[in-house]
C-alpha positions in Angstrom: 16.6 -14.9 -58.9 14.4 -12.4 -57.3 10.9 -12.2 -58.8 8.1 -9.6 -58.6 5.2 -12.1 -58.6 2.5 -9.6 -59.4 2.4 -6.5 -61.7 0.6 -5.2 -64.8 1.2 -3.6 -68.1 -1.3 -1.6 -70.2 -1.7 0.9 -72.9 -4.4 3.0 -71.4 -7.8 2.8 -73.1 -10.8 4.3 -71.2 -13.2 1.9 -72.8 -11.2 -1.1 -71.7 -9.7 -0.1 -68.4 -13.1 0.9 -67.0 -12.1 0.0 -63.4 -9.9 3.2 -63.2 -12.1 5.8 -61.5 -11.6 9.6 -61.1 -9.3 9.1 -58.2 -6.9 7.1 -60.3 -5.8 9.7 -62.8 -2.1 8.7 -62.3 -2.9 5.3 -63.8 -4.5 6.6 -66.9 -1.2 6.5 -68.9 0.7 3.7 -70.6 2.8 1.5 -68.4 5.1 -0.8 -70.3 8.2 -3.0 -69.8 10.5 -0.2 -70.6 9.0 1.7 -67.6 9.4 -1.2 -65.2 12.8 -2.4 -66.1 14.8 0.4 -64.3 12.6 -0.1 -61.2 13.5 -3.7 -61.1 17.2 -3.0 -61.4 17.0 -0.4 -58.7 15.5 -2.8 -56.2 17.5 -5.8 -57.1 14.8 -7.9 -58.8 15.4 -9.9 -61.9 12.0 -10.5 -63.5 8.3 -10.4 -63.1 5.0 -12.2 -63.5 2.7 -10.0 -65.7 -0.9 -10.3 -64.6 -4.0 -9.5 -66.7 -5.8 -6.2 -66.1 -8.6 -6.6 -68.8 -11.2 -9.3 -69.1 -10.7 -10.0 -72.8 -8.8 -12.5 -75.0 -6.7 -9.8 -76.6 -5.2 -9.0 -73.1 -3.8 -12.5 -72.9 -2.5 -12.3 -76.4 -0.9 -8.9 -75.9 0.8 -10.0 -72.6 2.2 -13.1 -74.3 3.5 -11.0 -77.1 5.2 -8.7 -74.6 6.7 -11.7 -72.8 8.2 -12.8 -76.1 9.9 -9.4 -76.5 11.1 -8.7 -73.0 13.4 -10.9 -71.0 12.1 -9.4 -67.7 8.7 -11.0 -68.2 9.2 -14.6 -66.9 5.6 -15.6 -67.0 2.0 -14.4 -67.8 -1.2 -14.8 -65.9 -3.8 -14.2 -68.6 -7.5 -14.2 -68.9 -9.8 -16.8 -70.5 -13.6 -17.2 -70.2 -13.7 -19.9 -67.6 -17.5 -20.0 -67.7 -17.5 -20.7 -71.5 -18.5 -24.1 -72.8 -15.5 -23.7 -75.2 -13.0 -23.3 -72.4 -10.9 -26.3 -73.6 -10.5 -24.7 -77.0 -9.3 -21.5 -75.3 -6.9 -23.2 -73.0 -5.5 -25.4 -75.8 -4.9 -22.4 -77.9 -3.1 -20.2 -75.3 -1.2 -22.9 -73.5 0.8 -23.6 -76.6 2.8 -20.5 -75.6 5.0 -21.6 -72.7 5.0 -18.1 -71.2 1.4 -18.6 -70.1 1.7 -19.9 -66.5 -1.8 -19.2 -65.1 -5.1 -17.5 -65.5 -7.2 -15.0 -63.5 -10.7 -13.6 -63.4 -11.5 -10.4 -61.5 -13.7 -12.2 -59.0 -13.7 -9.2 -56.6 -16.2 -7.5 -59.0 -18.5 -10.6 -59.0 -21.2 -11.7 -56.6 -19.9 -13.4 -53.4 -20.9 -16.9 -54.6 -19.4 -16.5 -58.1 -16.6 -19.0 -57.4 -19.2 -21.7 -56.6 -21.0 -21.5 -60.0 -21.2 -24.7 -62.0 -19.8 -23.1 -65.2 -16.9 -21.4 -63.4 -15.9 -24.6 -61.6 -16.0 -26.5 -64.8 -13.4 -24.0 -66.1 -11.3 -24.4 -63.0 -11.4 -28.2 -63.4 -9.7 -27.9 -66.8 -6.6 -25.9 -65.7 -4.6 -28.8 -64.3 -4.6 -30.5 -67.6 -2.7 -27.6 -69.1 -0.4 -27.1 -66.1 -2.0 -23.7 -65.4 -2.3 -22.0 -62.0 -5.2 -19.8 -60.8 -4.9 -16.4 -59.1 -7.6 -15.7 -56.6 -8.5 -12.0 -56.6 -11.1 -11.7 -53.9 -12.2 -9.5 -51.0 -12.5 -10.9 -47.5 -16.2 -11.4 -47.9 -15.5 -13.9 -50.7 -13.0 -16.0 -48.7 -15.7 -18.5 -47.5 -16.5 -19.3 -51.1 -12.7 -19.4 -51.9 -12.3 -22.1 -49.1 -15.0 -24.2 -50.7 -13.4 -23.8 -54.1 -9.9 -24.9 -53.1 -11.3 -27.8 -51.1 -13.1 -29.1 -54.2 -9.9 -29.0 -56.4 -7.0 -30.3 -54.2 -4.8 -30.9 -57.2 -5.2 -27.4 -58.6 -2.6 -24.7 -57.6 -4.2 -21.5 -56.3 -2.6 -18.3 -55.1 -4.4 -15.5 -53.2 -3.6 -12.1 -54.6 -3.0 -9.2 -52.3 -3.5 -11.2 -49.1 -7.3 -11.0 -50.0 -7.4 -7.2 -49.5 -8.2 -6.9 -45.8 -9.4 -3.5 -44.5 -5.9 -2.3 -43.4 -7.1 1.3 -43.2 -9.4 0.5 -40.3 -7.1 -2.2 -38.8 -9.6 -5.0 -39.4 -8.2 -8.4 -38.7 -11.0 -10.5 -37.3 -12.8 -12.7 -39.8 -10.2 -12.2 -42.5 -7.6 -13.9 -40.2 -9.8 -16.9 -39.5 -10.5 -17.5 -43.2 -6.9 -17.0 -44.2 -5.8 -19.6 -41.7 -8.4 -22.0 -43.0 -7.2 -21.4 -46.6 -3.6 -22.0 -45.5 -4.6 -25.4 -44.3 -4.8 -26.5 -47.9 -1.4 -27.3 -49.3 -2.3 -26.3 -52.9 -2.9 -22.7 -51.8 -0.1 -20.0 -51.9 -0.4 -16.3 -51.0 1.1 -13.1 -52.4 2.4 -10.3 -50.1 1.2 -7.6 -52.5 -1.4 -4.9 -52.9 -1.4 -3.7 -49.3 -0.6 0.0 -49.8 -3.8 0.6 -51.7 -5.9 -0.9 -48.8 -4.9 1.9 -46.4 -4.6 5.7 -46.5 -2.9 6.5 -49.8 0.5 8.0 -49.4 0.0 8.2 -45.6 1.2 4.9 -44.3 4.2 3.4 -42.5 5.6 -0.1 -43.0 4.7 -1.0 -39.4 1.0 -1.0 -40.1 1.3 -3.9 -42.5 3.4 -6.0 -40.0 0.4 -7.6 -38.2 -1.1 -8.7 -41.6 2.2 -10.1 -42.8 2.8 -11.9 -39.5 -0.6 -13.6 -39.8 0.0 -14.7 -43.4 3.5 -16.0 -42.7 2.5 -17.8 -39.6 -0.4 -19.4 -41.6 1.3 -20.3 -44.9 4.9 -20.6 -43.7 7.8 -19.3 -45.8 7.4 -22.0 -48.5 4.1 -20.7 -49.9 4.6 -17.0 -49.8 5.7 -14.8 -52.7 6.2 -11.0 -52.9 4.7 -8.7 -55.5 4.5 -5.0 -56.2 1.1 -4.7 -57.9 2.8 -2.0 -60.0 1.6 0.3 -61.5 -1.6 0.2 -59.3 0.7 0.6 -56.3 1.7 4.1 -57.3 -1.7 5.3 -56.2 -0.2 5.1 -52.7 3.6 4.9 -53.0 6.4 4.3 -55.4 7.9 1.0 -56.6 10.9 1.0 -54.3 9.0 2.0 -51.1 6.3 -0.6 -51.8 8.8 -3.4 -52.4 10.8 -2.5 -49.3 7.7 -3.2 -47.1 8.2 -6.9 -47.9 11.9 -7.1 -48.6 12.8 -5.5 -45.3 10.2 -7.6 -43.4 11.8 -10.7 -44.9 15.2 -9.8 -43.5 14.2 -11.3 -40.1 14.2 -14.8 -41.7 17.1 -17.0 -42.7 18.7 -16.5 -46.1 17.1 -19.7 -47.4 13.6 -18.5 -46.2 14.3 -15.0 -47.8 15.3 -16.6 -51.1 12.1 -18.7 -51.0 9.8 -15.7 -50.5 11.6 -13.3 -52.8 11.8 -15.6 -55.8 12.0 -19.4 -55.4 8.4 -19.9 -54.3 7.2 -17.8 -57.3 9.4 -19.8 -59.7 8.1 -23.1 -58.3 4.5 -22.1 -58.3 4.5 -20.8 -61.8 6.8 -23.5 -63.2 9.3 -21.0 -64.5 
């Protein structure tokens, strides 16, 4: 089974999707499972992991409701208030739905040391009890804090979203490469080959410019801890679903069939306990 490890759904609401700026008009529409399903079929993918796009409980509830209605949604990465002193109540409530596979907080919008906060780390410490993973959405400047976090919780599964958003537009590798190699040294950390097209010149890129970044990540994590994702519909800011997914699927063709199967689905299924 081929799996898109990272995409979003929403019914656009300007008061709730506040991260969409004036350059993102194309995103200010509804994007639902019925819109994604034909794109999956066209590219030979069987299902997806739906990831939160709003920091609110009703986002988690809505995604779980969608997952119950649409077979293509194999799992949900929702949102809970990890800094709350009632985090256990939240996790107990939502984990009763077996489609909830992990949680995420939009750390990239937080201070660089957010991951090291006592309340946040208390929340992270509770996830293993509910067999939930954690998606790390960070910028390169937050990788040093990410390293300290994953080192502190060796039993907790983490995955780095969008290869930590390096500055592909300006071909920046130094610093990011060192920290990614350090993170890869922890066996509880995976990485998503996703979100790259929005980190370069929108609609003016070639697949070759991502190769150096994918080479670094694959060499660091190996083919057992890599999964591919579209970041749809965010990716349409810079491409279309098929062209974006072909960046990674065609790159993976250099590997053995077993390694391709791992990166295109098996690793995702294993990480999220599908």
